[in-house]
N, C-alpha and C positions, 0 to 999 in steps of 0.2 A: 895151864894154858900157856903156849909157847911164848907169847908176847910178854908175859910177866916173868919169864925166866931171865930176861935181860933187863937190867935197871933202865929206867926211863932217863933220857938225857936231862941234864940240868936246864931248867927253863927260865924265863924272865919272871920276875916277881910281879904278881898282880897289883895294879895301881889304878884306883878309880877316882874319878873327879866329879864333884857335885857343883851346885850353882855358885859356890863360893870361889871356885876355880875358873869360872867362865872367862873373866878378863885375861887370865893367863893363857887359856886355850885360844881365845880369839886374837891374842898377839902372836901366838906361834904359828897359826894357820891363816891363809887368806880368806876372809869373810867380808863382804861389802859392809861398810859402816852402818848403813841403814838397817841391814838385816841383823847385824850385831846387836843393835839397840832392841830390835824386836825380840831376839833370843833372850837377852837379859830380862826384858820386861815380862815375857810369857812364862819364863821359868819361875816367876813368883807364884804361878797358878798350876802349871803342868809339871810333873815330876821330871827331873833331869839328873841323869847320871851316865857317865861314859868312862871307858877304860882305855889305857894306852894302846892295846892291841887294836881296838876299834879304830882309834884315831889315826894310827900309822900304818895299819895293814888293810883295813877294809874301805875306808873313805878315799875317793879320788878327789882330792882337793883342787884338781884342775877343773873339775866340772861342778863346783859348788856355784849356786845352790841346788842344781838339778840332780846332782849325784843321789842315787836311791838310798845309799846308806846314811848319807848326810840327812836326808828327809826323814829316815827312819829314826834318827836319834835326836836331832836338834829341833826345838820348836821353830815354827815357820810362820811368816805372815799369812794370815787367813785361818789359822787354827782357833782363834777366838773370834766371835762376832765383833763388828765395829763398835757396837754398843759397850760390849764388855771390854774391849781394848781401850775405849775412851775412859771408862770408869776406872780401869786399872791404872792407866797412865796418870789420871788426875790424882788418884790416891797415892801413887808412887812417887810423883814428882811435883805435884802442885803445892799451893799454900797449905800449911799445916801437914806437911808431908809425913806420911806413915801413921798419922793419928788413927785413921779409919781403915788402913790398909788391911789388917787381918779380917775385918768384917767384909770388906769388898772381895777379897780373895775367897773367903768361904762362900759368899753368895754366888760368885761365878761358878765355883766347883759344883755347888748344888744344881746349878742350871745345866751342867754337863752330864746329868743322869749317872751318878757314880756307881750305882748298882743295878745294871739293866737286867731284863728278863726275869724279874722276881727273885733275884738271889738272896735278898733279905727277907722278903715277904713270904716266899713259897718254898725255898730250898732248905732252910735250916731245920734239922730234925730235932726231935725231943726224945728224952729218956726219962721215965718216971715223972713226966709232967714238966721237966726243965729243958730249956733250950740248950743245945750243944753248940756253943760258939766254936768256930774253927772247922765245922764239918758242914757239908752240903749233901743232901740226898735227893736228886731230882729224878733219876731214872732207877728203876726197880733194882737192878743188879749192880749198880755202881755208886760208890760213896767217894766224895772228894774230901781230902784231908789236908789242912793248911797248917803245918808246923810253924810255930812262932819264930823259930830261928831261921826260917827260910823265906821270910817276907820281904825280900829284897831281890835284886838281880845284878848280874855283872855289868849291865848296861840297861837303861830303860828305853823302851820303844815308845815313840810319841803317840802311837795309836792304841796303846795297850787298854783292853777293856777292863783290866784290873788296876788301873792307874790309882784308884782310891786307896790301894794298899800302901802307897809309897808317899803320901803327902803329910803324914804325921798327925792325922786326925783320927783318934781312937775309935770314934763311933762309926767310921767308914771302913774299919778293918775287920777281916776275918783272920783269926789266929787261935792256936791252942798250944799250950806249953808242952805237953806230954801226950802219949798215945793211950793212956789209961782209959779215958772215957770213950774213945774210939773203939778200943777192944771190947768194952762193955756193950756198946751199941752193936757191934758186929756179932757178939754172942747172942744178942736178943733179935737179931735179924739175919737168920741163916740164908735168906734169899740173896743176900749180897755176896756176890762172888769176885767182884773187882774193887780194888781201892786205887784211886788216883791221888798220888802225893803231888801237891801242887803248891802255888804261891801267888806271887813272888816266884822264886826259883829254889826248889830243894837243894839243888847242887851248889848253892853258896855255902851250905853247911859242911863242916869237916866230915871226914869219913866216919870218925868216931860218933859224932852227933847223929849223922844219918842212920848209922846202924842202930842207935837207941830208938829211932822212930820206925825202922823197918822190921827189926827182929821180932817185936811183939805180934806182928801180923802173921808170922810163921806158925804161931801157936793156934791160929784159928783155921780149923780144917776146911771150913766152907769158903775161905778165901783162896781162890785159884789163881788169880792174876793180880799182879802189882804193877802199876804204871807210875812212871816218874815224868812229870811235865817239866821240860827244861829248854831254855834258850841258850844254855851255857855252851852247847855244842857249836853255836854260831858266834857268840860274843866272847867266850873264853874257852876254847876247846883244849887249852893247856890243862883244864881241870882233869882230863882223862889221860894226859900224856906226860906233862912235866911238873905239875904241882907236887909239892913234897908228899902228899898223901894220895896221889893219883893211883898208884898201885893198890892202896888200901881200899879205895873206892871200888876198883875193879874186883878185888877179892870179895867184897861185900856183895857185889852183883853175882859172883860166882856162887857164893853161899846161898842166895835167894834162889837161883836156878837149881842147885843141887837139892834144895828142899822139895823139888817137884813142882814149884810154882812156875808160871810164865812171868818173866820180867820183861816189860815193855818200856823202852825209853821213847817218850813222846817228844820227838825232836822238832823244835820250832825253827824253821828256816824260811825266810821271807824272800831272799834273792840268791841267785846262783853264786854271786860273789862271796857269800858267806861260806861256801864250800870250796872255794878256789885255792886257799892256802894249804900248804903241806900238813900243817898241824891239824887242820880241820878234818882232812881225810884220815890222818892217823887216829884221831879221836873216835871216829865211826868204826874203823877197823878194830880198835882195841875194845870197844863196847861189844861189838859182835862176837869177838873171841871169847868173851865170858859166857856165851850162850844166851845173852839177852838179845831181844829184838829191837830194831830201831824203826819206828813209824814216824813219818814226817808230815807236818801240817803247817799251814800258814793261812792268814786272811788274804784276800785280794785287796790291795791297797793302792789307791790312786797316788801318783807321783812315785811309786816304789816298784810295783810289779804288775801294773795293769797293761800288760803287753803280752800277747800270745807267745811270741818267741822267747821272752824271758821266763814265762811259766814252764814252757816245754823244756828249756834248758835246765831249769831248776830240778824238774822231775826226772829228767834223764840222767842228771848228775847224781841225784840220790840213788837212783837204781844202780848205776854204775859202781857205787860204793857198797852196795848190798843192802841198802836201806829200802823201805817200802813207802812210796808215795801214798798218802792216806786221805787227807781232808784239804779241800780249798774252801775256806770259810768266807762268808760275806762279812765285811767289817761291821762290828756291832754298833748299836745305836747308843754310844756313850763317848765321853771325851770329845775330841775334835772330829766328830763323825762327818760333819758337812765337808770337811777338808779331804778326808780319806775315802768317802763312800764311792762306790761304783754302782750305778743303777742296775737292777737285777737283769734287765734285758741285755745291757752291754756286758755284764758279768757272764751271762750264759754264752754269748758270742765269743768272748775271750776264752772261756773254758773249752768250748767245742773246738775252736781253732788250735788251741794248744793240745788237746786230747788227740786230734788227728795227726799230731807229729810224734806220737808215742808208739813204741813197740808194745806188744801184748802184756808183757810183764810189768810195764809201768801203768797199765790201765786199771790199777787198783785205786787210783786217785778218784775221789768223789767230790762233786761240787757243781755249781756254787751252793753252799750250805749255809743257811741261817740257823744259828744256835739261839733260838727264840724262847719265849716263855713256855709254850706248849711242848717244845721239843726241837729236834733238828729237822729242819725242812729244806729239802733240796729242790732246785729249780731243774726239772727234767727236760724242759724245753718249752716251745710255743707251738700252738696249733691255730689253724684258721677255721672260723665258723662263720660262713656267709661273709659279711663285711667286718665281723669281729675278729680280733686277734686275742688269744688267751694264753696266759701262763699255765703250764701243767706242772704241778707241785706234788710232793710226796713226803710223808713223814718217815725219815730214816730211823728216828728214835723218838720216843714220845713219853711225856710224863704219865699219860694214860696208855699202858701197853697196847690196848686194843686198837690204837690209831696207827701203830707202826706198820709201814708198808703200804698204807692206803693213799691212793692219789686224790687230788681235788684240783679245782680250776679257779682261776681268778682272772679278771679282765687285765689285759696288757696295758700298762701305762709306762711310757718311756722313762719317767723320772723316778719311779718307785724304787726304793732302795732297802726297804724292810717290810716285814710281814704286815705290820699295821698300816701300811700304805696301799694295801691291795684291797680290791673289791671282789668278794666271793660271788659265785653264781647262786641264784635263788634256790636251786635244788641241791645245794651242798648238804651232805648228811648232817643232821642236827649236832651229833657229837663232835664232828670236825669244826662246824661253825662255832660252837660253843668254846672249843679249845682256842681257836684263833681269836675269838673275842677276848680271851684272858690276856692276849698280848696288848689289846687296846686298854684293858683295865689297869695293867701293871706296868708294861713297858712303853717305849716309844713316846714319852711325853705324857702318858697318863690319861689319854682320852677315855672317856666312859661310854663313847658311842659304840653300838654294835657294828660289826663289819658290814659295809654296804653291799648291796646285791645288784647285779645286772642281769638282764634278760638273756636267756639262751636256751636252745633246744638240746638238752643233754643227750637225746637219742642220736644226735649226729656226731657226738664226741667219741674219740677212742677210749676204750675202758681198760686198756692194759696198763699196769702200774709202771712199766719202764718208760713209756712215752717217747717223745722225740728227744734226741740228744743234740 
């Protein structure tokens, strides 16, 4: 590969800061004092980590606190409920300070739904009767793999749906030390064709350590695609350009491609600014030069990218670099969900407005998509039936494969932001209704009520799976 024939330029050393460095950061950069106190307090509950590149190259400190990258990285007022904020402040600063702080912090974290969509209850596979921690198998053809050495990130996102990986509580973490058990499981399950290496972020590992986890997969002939889920392309693109082992990482990518596998880097970009630096563009180009593919995905996040022009700009920039816009997710029902959520109706409006600004090659993007307990559910649009307005939804991927591609309808409610907040029609096929009910049983606060029904004449509804966009 030509890009590797020339040595990468010497880059700056990676330097990350955690909560213990907050005072230093808040002295260096202009943050209103009241907000600074909130950041310090909330970082006791929410994971916080940021690196020098994000601080100096991505955040516009002239626009704090509204700056989208600042919102993406620093805890904000409103991310915890007033009740939790009061309890936390009392435990952290009141009489008998810190005596009961660990218990208060843990109680608040448990309220934040640390493992949404049945990740613990439904996704962990077994082999020989034993649970395989560090693996998830939700969809027939795809297994998620969580290497223990990759359970951190170059910078933490405040909305991260895997925030529980980073707070130091072992019972909340997914992780496995080596690939041995994964290989055993894959040999026993030849239907699995895709392995998604995820975290945290696998790209925090050295090239040597990453090779230890990827090479065993090449011995499994039924595995045809290896995916690497990473935010490093946004938060530390130097990982592929100037890090001491950047070229070694790319040679590993070349080796995977040379084995005949498809290597897909699932790049997590939340805002166009993350692609605005020269090094970010170089990172994408160097990855593509190995023969790997780059697919881009992001949640729709209030205060960060809930703007049609911002979304269109992001997707057009991705396309210009040779990457593929792939998914726009709905923010999951975990962590500071009330702060970041965008109601489904508004999410579809934003998606449609941004989609209309794209050329054909960028219209690979799919959304808005809920990655919910029964599967990935896309909001295809809304339809009018008499005086009723309905959401038209469809399974893009499903825990039960027979649901994939099938449309269904729910009553339009302007504030609904997740699957368990929707009311299904009474004639919804029983298997779909049962699958959606699983979201009520496991996710979204644990309600045990069956999905509610509203009256409608299904004969008047369109029956095409594509629906309105």
